[in-house]
N, C-alpha and C positions, 0 to 999 in steps of 0.2 A: 360475833364476827361471822361474816358470810364467807363460805369457801366454795371454790369451783375446781373440781378435779383435785382437791386436796391442797389447793393453793389459795392464798388470800388475794384480794383484789390488787393490792400493791405489788405482790409478787408477779401476778399475771401482767400488770402494766409494765413492770421491769422486763419481763421476758419479751413482750411485744416490742418494747423500745430497743432491746438488744437485737432482736430479729430484724427490725426495720433498719437499724444502723448497718447490720451485716449485708442485707440486701441492697441498701443504697451504695455501700462500698463496692459490692460485687458489680452492680450496674455501672458505677463510675469506672471501675477497672476494665470492664468489657467495652464500654463506650470509648474511653481514652485509649485503651489498647488497640481497638479497631482503627482509630485515627492514626496512631503511631505506626501500626502495621501498614496501613494504606500509604502513609508518607514514605515508609521504607521501601515498599514495593515500587512506588512511583519513582523514587530516587534511583533505584536499581534499574528500572526499565526505561528511564528517561533517555539514556544514550542509545539504546536500541531503537526507541521510537524516532529519534532524530536521524539515525542511520537509515531506517526504513523510509523516512520522508525523502532523504537525499537519494536513496536508491530508486524510489518511485519517480522522482524528478529526472534522474539520469535515464531511466528507462523511457520516459516520455520523450526526452530529447533524442534518444537513440531511435525511437519509432519515427519521430519527425524526420530525422536524418535519412532513415530508410525510405520513407515516403518521397523525400526529395530525390534520392538516388534513383528510385523506381521511375519517377517522372522524367528525370534526365535520361535514364536508360531508354525509356519509350521514345523520347525525342531523338536520341541517337539512332535507335532502331529505324525510325522513319527516315532519317537522313541516309542511313546505309541502304535502305530499300530504294530510295530515290536515286542514289548513286548507282546502284545495281541496275536499275531500269535504264539510266543514261548509258551505262557501259554496254548494255544489251543493244540499245539503239545505235550506238557508235559502232559496235561490232557488225551489226547488220548493214550499216552504211558503208563501212570499209569493205565488207564482203561484196556488196553490190557494185562498188567501184572496181574491185578486182575482177569481178565477173564481167563487167563492161569492157575492161581493157583486154581481157582474154578473148572476148567475142569480136573485137575489132580487128 
């Protein structure tokens, strides 16, 4: 009978079989455990992800609203400037009318 490291060929085959079964089981546990871990992490982080999406959407809407308000403010500023110029012209006209009356 042939021996290798003091073991017969049938004993060596049995040892390799046991080692391969253990490594296969360990691989399955790691692979399956990783999938379960990812699913658990995803299920925990899912509400946060949805809230972040809603927050981003609300921030975009808020920025759009600010842009519209800025545009409206600029239009209002132009109107106020125009009214201010009109008031200045009216003031000058009234002043010139009073100056004419005083000179007559």
